[in-house]
C-alpha positions, 0 to 999 in steps of 0.5 A: 463259124464263118471265115472272112470269105463267108465259107464255113471254117472248121474249128477243132474241138479242142486246142492244145492250150485246153490241156491243163499244164499240170498234165503235161508239165512232166512231159515237155516233149508231149506238150510240144508234140501236141502243140505241133500236131494241132497245126497239121492238116487233116491228112497229115494228122491221119498219117501221124495217127496211123504211124503211131498206131502201128508203132504202138502195136509193134511195141505191144507185140515186143512186150508180149514176146518178152513176157513169153520168153520170161514165162518160158524161162521161169517154167524151165527153171521150175518156178511155175506152179501148176494145179487147181485153183484150190491147190493154189489157195492151199499153197498160199495159206501155207506160206 
């Protein structure tokens, strides 16, 4: 699409209004963030994407650590079953 000056103007592949309202009605903060993200420059969007990606990776690491701690506690309490798959199936059938 050409701008008034005749140069090519980039148009985003979607606009925040393209999202169905029912998808974001339960997440008003998400709707606001998406709308605000739309007006950022490409460099700002890339920076935000990098920050969010790093934060998500850290959250995943924290979740893995939490689950590992829980698994270790269950193992220490004797709440973990060991054996072959066949042993586990037999145990399930006996419940």
